N, C-alpha and C positions, 0 to 999 in steps of 0.2 A: 375239552373242546377248544379249538383254536378261535381266537377273537376275530371279528370282522375287520377291525382296523389292521391287524397284523396281516391278514389275508390280502386285503386291498393294497397294503404297502408292498408286499412281495410281488404282486402282479404289476403294480405301477412302476416299481423300481427294480425290475428283474435284471436289467443290464448292470446296474450298480452292484447288485448281489453277486453276479458272476465275477465281476472284477474283484470284489472283496474276498470271495472264496479263492480266487486265483492267487492273490497276494498271500493269504493265510497259508495256502498249500505250499507255496515256495518257501515261506518262512519256516513252516513245520518240517519240510524236507531238510532244510539247513540245520534246524535244532536237533533233528533225529540223529545226525552224525555225532553229536556231542553227548548222547545218552550213555552213561557208564553201564557196562554189562558185567554181571557177576557169574563166574563159571564154577563156583564151589558150592555144591549142594549142602555140604556139612555146615556152612555158615548160616543156613536157615533154621538150624536147630535152636529152640528157645534158649535165651541167655541163662536161664536157671537150671538147665539140664546139667547132669553131673559131668559129662564129657566136655561141655563148653567151659564150665568153671575150672575143670582140671587143666585145660589148655591155657587158660588165662593165668592160672597159678604157676604153671611150668615156665611160661614166658617171663613172668615176674621174677621167679627165682633163678632161672638158668639162662634166660635170654634166647637161646637157640631152640628151635623146634626139633621135633623128631626127624630123622631122615625121611625124605619124601620121594626118593627115587633110587633105584638100583641100576648099576651099570656093570655088565659082564664083558670081560675082554678075554679072548682065547689066546692060546700059544704064549703064555707069560711064565717066566720063571720068577722066583721071589724078588730078585734084584730088579728085574724089569717092572714087576708089579709095584714095587715101592717107588720107582721113578715115575711110573704112570700116575700114581696117587698124587705126586707133587704137581704133575701137569694138570690134574683135575682141580687141585686147590688154587691153581693160578687163574682159573676161569673166573670172570667177573660175577657170573651168576651163582657160583658155588661158595657157600660159607663154611661147610664142614664135610670131611670125608672120613669114614670109618672103615678100616680094613684090619687084616689079621694082626698087624703090629700093634694095634691098640688093645688087643685081647691077650696076646702071648709074647713071651720073650723070644724073638726070632733068632737069638744067638744059640738057642737050643734046637737041635734038629727037629723038623716037623714030625718025623716018625715017632719021636718020643713024647709028643704032646697029645693032649686030648683030641682025638680024631673028630669027634662031633663038632668041636669048635673050629678046627682046621677046615673041615669040609663045608662049614657054613660060609667060608670066605674064599676057599681055594680048593678046587677039585679038578683033577684031570687036566692040569695046566691052565685052567680057566679061573681068573681072578674076579671076584664079585665084590663091588664096592657099595657101601651104604652112604648115600650122598644127601646132604641138605642143600637144596637149591632154591632160588628166589621164586616164590609163587606169584608175586605181583606181576611179573612178566613171564608167565609160564611158557609162552611160545618161544621167546628168546632163549630161555633156559633149556628147553628141549632141543632146539636147533643147535645150540652150542655143544650139548652133550652128544647128540647124534653125529655131529661133525667130528668130534675128537674120537668117538667110538668107531667111526667108519662103518662100512658095510658089514664087516665081520662081527662087530660088537652088537650088544643088545641093551635096550633101555626099558625099564619097567617101573611103574609106580604112579603116585598121585599127580606128579607134574605132567606125566603123559596124558592122564585123563583130562586134566584142566586144559592143556594145550590142544589136544584133539578136539575137545568141545568148542574151544575158541575158534580154531581154524575151520571147523565144520560150520559153526554158526555164521561166520563171516562169509563163507563161500556159498552156503546153501540157500540162504534166504532168497536171493535173486533167482536162483535156479528153481526153487519151489514155485515162485510167482510166475516164472516163464512157462512152466507146465500148467499151473493151476488156472491162470486167467484164460488162456485159449480154450481149455476144456470147459470152463464155466460159460464162455461165450458160445461155444458150439451147442451146449445144452440149452442156452437161452434162445438161440436162433431157432432151434427145433420147437421150443415152447411158446414163442411169440409169433406175431404176424408181420414183423418188420426187420429188415437187415440192420437198421440203425438203432433200434430200441436196445438190443443187448449191449452195444457199445455205450449207450447212455447209462444203462444200469451199472455197468462196470466202472465207468468214469465217476459217477456219483458216489458209489461205495468206496472206490479207490481214494477219492478225496477225503472221505470220512476216515479211512484207514491212515492216511498220511497225517491228518490232523491229530489222530489219536497217538500215533507213534511219536510225532514231534513233541506233543505235550507231555511225554514221559520224562522230559527234563525236570519236571516238578518233583520227581522221586530222586533220591540220592543215587539209586541204581536199580536195574531190573535184572532178573535172572536170564540166563541164556535160553532156558526153556520158553519163557515168556517171549523173548525176542524172536525165537524160532517159529512159534505157532500163533502168536496173537494176531498178526496181520492177516494171515490166511484164514484163521477161524472167524475173525470179524467179517471178512469178505463173504464167507460161506453162510454164516448164520443171519446176516442182516440183508442179504440180497433180496429176499422176498418182500421187504418193506417197499423197495423201489418198484418191484413188479406189481404189487397190489395197487400202489398209487397210480401208476400209469394205466393200468387196466380200468380203474375208476374213471380216469380222465377220458379214456377212449369210449367208455359206456355213455358218458354224458354227451360227448361229441356225436356219437351215433344216434342219440336221441334228439339231435337237432340243436343243441346248445352251441352258441359261439365259443371260440377257443377260450377266451378269458373267463367266461362264465363257467365253462366246463372245468377249468383249472381251479377256480374258486370253490366250486361244489366238491371237487375231488379232495381239496385240502380240508374242507369242513367235514365231509362224510367219512373219509378214510382215516382221519386222525384217531378216532376211538378204537377201531379194530387193530390198527397198526400199533398204537400205544399199548394196548392190552398184550399184543404179541411181544412187543419189545420189553414190557414190564416183566413177563415171565422169564425171558432170557436174561434181563438185567439182574433180577433177584437170584436166578439160578447161579450166575457168575458171582454175585456179591456174597453168596453163602460161603465161598472159598475164603473170604476175609476172616472168618471165625476160626480158621485153622491155626493151631499153635505152631505148626511147622510153617515157617514164614514164606515158603514158596507159594502157598495158597493165597494169602493176601496179595502177594506180588502179582500173580497171574489174574486173580479175581478182580482187582482194582483196574488193571489195564483193560481187561475184556469188558467190564461193566462200563467203563469210560468210553470204550469203542462203540457200544450200543447207543450211547447218548450222541456221539458225533455222527453216527450213521443216521440217526433220527433227524438231526439238524440238517444234514446234507439232503435227505429225502424231502423234507418239508420246506426248505429254503432254496437249495440249489436246483433240485430236480424240476420244480415248477418253472423256475427261471429259464432253464435249458429247454423245456418243452415249449415255452412261449417263443423262444428264439429260433428253435429248430423244427417247429411243427411242419412247415412245408416240406422240409427235407425228409422228415419221418414219413409223411404221406407218400412221397415219391418212392420210398424204399420198401413199401409194403409187399408182402408175398403171401401166397396161399398158406393156410395152416398145414403144418407137417404132422402134428399130433392127431391120432385117430380119435373117433368118438368113443367115449367110455361108457355108453349106455349098456353094453353087454357086460361090462365089469360089475356094474351095480346089480344086475340080475344074478350074476355068478356069486357075488358076496352073500346075497340073501339065500340063494339055493344051497350054499355050502355052510350055512349057519351052524347046523348041528355038528358036522365033522370038525369045524374050526373050534367050536367051544369044547368039544371032547379032547382034541389035541392039546389045547391050551391048558385045560384042567389036568391033563396027564403030565405035562412038562413043567408046570409052574413051581411045584415043590422041589423037584430035582434041580431046576435052574436056580432057585433061591439058595438052596444049600450048596450047590456047586460053586457059585460065585463067592461064597463066604469061605470056601475051602481051598482056594487057589494056593499054589506055591509062589509066594511073592518075592520079588526083588525090590530092594529099597534104595539102592544106589544107582550108579550110572549105567550098569549093564556092561556088556562086552564091546569089542571092536568089530569092525567089518572083517570078515574072514581073510580077505586078501590084502589087508593093510599092513604097513610096517609095524604098527603097534601090536597087532595080533601075532605077527611072526616073532617079535622080540619076547612077548610073554611066553610063547611056546618054548623058545630057546632057553630062557632062564629057568622056567618051571621044570622042563625035562631034566636039567642038570642039577638044580639046587632045590627044587620043590617050591613051596610057598614060603615067603618070609614076611609074616605079619609083625610089624614093629610096634612095640609097646614101651611106654615109660611109666613106671610106678613110683610115685612120690610118697615116701613114708617119713615119719619124724626121725630126725637125725639123732636125737638124744635117747633112743630106745634100741640100741644095737642087739640086745638079746632077742627082742621080738622080731627084729629085722632078720636075724639068722633063722628063726623059726619060719617066718614068711618065705624066705628064700628056699629053705628045704622043701616046703610044701609045693612051691612053684616048680622046683626041679623034678618033683615026682609026677608032674603032669606029662602024659605021653606026647602032647602037642608041642611042648617047649623044646626048641632046638638049641638055644643058647641063652645064657643069662649073665649079665655084666653088672656088678655093683662094686662099690669101694671095698666092701667087706670081702666079697668073693675074689676080687683081683688081688688084694693085699695079702690074703691068707693062702694063696696058691702060687701062681706063677711069679708074681712080682712082689718083693718085699716093700713095705710102705715107704721106706726112705728113697727108693728109686722110681716110684710112680711119678710120672711127669705131672707138672702143674696143670698142663692142658687137660689131661685125663681126669685129674682130681676135680677141676672146675666143671667138668661134664657130669660128675657123679655126686658132688657135694655142694650144697649151698649153706648159708648160715643156719637154716632151720630144717632143711630136708635132705634126705639121701635119695638119690635117683637110681632105681633099678631098671636097667634096659633089658627087655625080654624080646626074643625073636621066636615066633611059633610057626609051626607048619600048618597054618590056617589060610584058606582062601580069603580074598577081600570081602566076600559075602557068601553066606550060606548058613544052614542050621548049625553046623559045627562052629562057625564063627560066633554066632550069638551065644551058643552054649558055653564056649570058652570064656567070653567076656563075663557072662553071668556067674560062671564058676569062680573066676578070679575075684570078682566082687564079693562073693560069698566067703572065700578064704580070707580076704582082707578084713571083712567084718568079724570073722571068727577069731583071727589073731589079734587085731587091734581094737575090736569093738565097733559097733555100728555108728557110734557118735564121734569116732576119732577122725582127725583131719588126714585122710588118705585121698590121694588124687591119682586116678588111673587115666592115662592118656594113650590113645591109639585109634587106628581106623576102625577096629572091631568095636571099641566102646562107642565111637561116634555113630557107626551104622546101627548099633543096638539101640541107642537113644533115638536115632532117627526113626527106627521101626516102631518103638514104643510111642513116640510122639504122634506119628502119622496114624497109627491104629486108634489112639485115643481121639484123634480128630474125626475119625470116620463117622461115628454115630451122630456127633454134633452137626457136622457139615451136611450130611445127607438129610438129617432131620430138618434142619433149617431150610435147606433148598426145597424140600417137599412142602414144608409149611408155607413158605413164601409163595411158591408157585400156586399152591392150592388156594391161598388167600386171594391172589390176583384173579384166578378163575372164578372164585366165588363172587367177587365184586363185579366182574365183567358180566357174568350170567345171572347174578342175583339168585344164586342157587346153592343149596347145601350138598346135594348129591352129585352134581356134575364134576366138582373138583375131584371127588373120590374116583369116579369112573375114568376121567382123563389121566390123572396121575397114575392110576393102576395100569392103564394101557401102556404108558411109556415105561413104567417101572418093570413090567413084565419083559419088555424088549431089552431093557438094561440088564436084567438078571440073565436072560438068555445070552446076551452079548458077552458078559463078563464070566459066564460059566463055561463058555466054549474052550478057553485055555485049560481049565481044569479037566474037562472030559477028553481033551486032545493030549493031555500030559505035558503041556508046555508051561514055562514060567510066565508070570505077569508082573509088570512093574506096578508097585503099589501106588506110586505117584500117578501113573496113568489110570489106574483103577479108580482112585478117588476123584481125579479131575473129570474123567468120563462120566462117573456117576452123577455129577452135578451138571456138567456141560451138556450131555446128551438130554437130560431132563429139560433144562432151560431152553435148549435150541430146538428140540423136536416136539415139545408139547404144543408148539404153534400149529403143527399139522392137525392135531386133535381139536384145537380151538376152532380152526377154520371149518372142519367138517361138522363139528357140533353146532356152530352158528347156522350153517345151512340146514341142519336137521331141525333146529328149533324154529326156524322160519318156515320150513316145509310142513312142519306138524300143525301149523295154523290152518293149512288148507288141504292136508293129506292125512291119511291114516299112517300109523307107525311103520308099517312094512314099506309102503310106497315112499314115505319120507326118507327112510334109510336108504332105499335103492337110489332115489333121485340125488340124495346128498353125496353118495359115492360117485355117481355119474358126473355131477356138476363140479366136484372138487378135485377129482383124481388128477386132471391135467395141471391144476394149480399146485398140487402137492408134489408132483413128480420133480419139477424143476429145482426147488430149493433142496429137496432130499438128495437128488442126484448130484447137485453141486457140492453139498456137504460131504457126501460119500466120495466124490471124485477128489476133493481137496484132501480128505483124510488119507486116501490111497496114494496120492502124490507124496504126501509127507512120509508115508511108510516106504515108498519106493526110492525117494531121493535122499532122505536124511541118513547120514551115517552115524548119528547119535542114537544109540539104542532106545533110550527112553522116549525120544521124540518120534522115532520111527514107529514104535509100538503104540504110542498115543494116537498117531495118525491111523494106524490099522484098526484099532478098536473103535475109534470115533467114526471112521468111514463105514465100518460094518454096522455100527449102532444106528447110523442114519437110515440105512436100508431096512433094518429090523423094525425101527420105529415107524417107518412108512408102511411096512407090511402090516403091523399091528393096527395102525390107525385105519387103514383101508379095509382090512378083513375082520378084525376083532371089534373095534369100537362101534361101528354101525349096529352090530348085533347086540352089543351090550346096551346101547341106547334103546333098542327095541324091547329087550327083556325088561329093562328097568324104566320103561316109558311111564307107567303109572306113578312110580316113586318120584321120577323127575318132575312130573307135573305137580305133584303135591308138595315138593320141596323147593320149587322155583317160583319166585314172585312174579305174578302176572304172566304165567307161561302161555295162556290163551291157546291151548291145544284144541284142535278140532274135536268136538264132543263125539263119543262113541255112537250116539243115535244118528248123527249126521253121516258118520262113516258108513254105518250099516245101510242107511237109506241110499247113499251114493253107490255102494257096492251092489245093492239090490237093483237099482236103476240100470247099472252097467250090465248086470247079468240078464235083465229083461231085454235090453237092447240087443245083446249078443244072441239071445234065443230067437228073437223076432227076425234078426238078419239071417 
C-alpha cells in the first residue's frame, strides 16, 4: 500500500516529477547507445560445459580458433586459386586460410591424389576456402569477404550468422516499434473513451521502456535477442497497469471527487491490484534467471527490471501527467467503441458443458505434443530471399555440408592417436581428416611439412586433429555425430583422459543439453512463484491452482501446435514463452477472478460467473490484443528466425490465454465454487439459503407478472 506522504508529495510536486522523468529519459536514451550487444548464442553455454572448456584449451594451446567461415569462388584454376588465397590472407579481418595446398602436395597432379580430399576444397573449377575471420567485428569481416568474393562468390558460416544477427538487430528495433506502437494506439483508442488517453498510456510506458533499456549499461553486455524483444515485450505486458490506473481515476471523478482527490484515491486503491499483477509478471520473468544457459538470466533480468520501471512510471509519472493534462483529456473524450459484453457472459455459461468436454479431450494430447516437438537450439535459418540464404544454397549444392571440428588429443600417445584416427575415418559422415600423423605418413614427408602447418597441428602437449564432416549446422544427425565422437574418444583414451573436442556440433549439443536441463527448473519456479503471488493476493489455496492451470493449458496448446503441424520450434522460444506467457497473461485470470470473488458476495455462482465475464471482457481484450499484435509484428518484421518465431508463439499465446480466461476459467470457478469458499480466508460468499430465497422471489415475481 502506498503511503499518504508519498501520494501527497506526487500530487503536490507533479510538475517537478515530470521534469525529473524527462531528464532521466534523455539520459537513459543516451546511455542506451553505449550498451554492448552480444550476438553469439554459444557464449551463453555454462563455463563448465565440455565444449566451452575445449575452446579455452585450444586457444591456450594453439592460439587460433577453428575456421568460422567458408568462401567459394567459381571459375578458378589451381594457380588462380592459390593467388586468391593470398588475397584473402591480405584482408585485415582474416587471420588464417586453409585450402588444398595445406592438405596435399600440389606438385602431384590432382587426378592422382585422394579425390575425397580434393573435392572437399576444389570441385568443378570452384575453389572452397576455410577461413578464420575476426568475430569481434563480424559485420566488417563479412562485408570484406563479400566484397572480395563479388556477386559470383558465396560466403557461409558462423561469421555470417553473427553479422546477419547484428545487422538485423540494429535495423529492426526501430522498425518493430514503428509498427507496434501505432497498432497498440489503435487498440487503445477502441478500448478507451478519449483520444488522448492512449497517447498518455503509450508515453508513460515508453518512458519506462527507455529507463529500462538505458539502465542496461549496468550489465557488461546483453544478448541480441534481449535487445530485439525486451522493449516491445515490456510495452505489451505492462500497458494494462496504466489502463487500470486511469480507469480508477475516472471512476472517482465520475463519482464527484475533485481531480486531486480522485488521483490520490486511485493511487491508493489501484496499487494493490496492479502490484499483484506486476508481481506475477515480475516473478515469471525472474524465473529465467535460474537457467544455466545464460541467455535466460540475460533476458529475465532485463524484463523483470522493465516491470519495475513501468510500475514507477505508472505511479509517479502518470498521476503527474493526469493532473497536468486533465482538461485536455476531458476535451478529447469520445463515445465508447467497444460493444456491451453482456451477451458474452450468457454465452460462456450456456456453453459450459461443451467447453469443458473440449478442454478435457485436448489437454492430454496438448501436454504430450508440446513435449514432443522437433526443436531447434541455435539461430535457425535465414530469410529465403536473402544473400545469406542464396550463398548457403550455392555452397551446399556443390560441396555439401562442412562441419569443422578440432579434436585435441595427448601428443605423447601416437599409437592411441592412430587408433582414434582410424575409427574416425570409418565414420560415414567424415569427409576429410587432417593431423600431423596422417599428413606426415601420406602425402608429405615429415621433413618438408611447413612450420606453419606443424604449428597448426602440434603444440607442446597436444596433437590437433582437424575433421570435416558432412553434417548440417543443426539436426538429429549433428547431435548423433557429436555424441558418437565423444564415445569413441572415451573408448580409445578412457573417460578420464584429457581429450578436448571443439566444433559447432559439440557446442550446439551442449547448448541442447543445458537448455533441456533448465526446462523443468525454470518452468517449475515460474509456476511456483506465480502461484505464491496469487495465493497471497487472494489468501486462497485453491485459486492459484485454477488460475495457473487455465494459463498452462493455453501454453500447452500453443506449444503443441508446431508438433501437430509438423514444423520445427526454437527451444529458446519454447522455454521463454513457457515462462513469459504465464507471467504476462495470468493477469487476465487475476482480474476476472477478482470480479468473481466480489460478485459472489452478492450473487449466486452462476450469476457471478456471468457478470464477471461481462464486466471484465472489455478490460481483458485490450492488453491481450496488444500483446498479440506486438508478437505478430515481431514475427512479421524480424529476419532473425529465433526472434520471429518467439514473436509468433507469444502473439498466438496471448490470444489463447484470453480465450481460456474468458471461456474456461469462469466455468472452473463455478464448478469449484464450494472448494474455493472453503480454502479461501474470509471468502464471504453469499450463502446458499439466501441464493435460493432470492431465486424463489424472482421466480414468484415472474409468475405474477
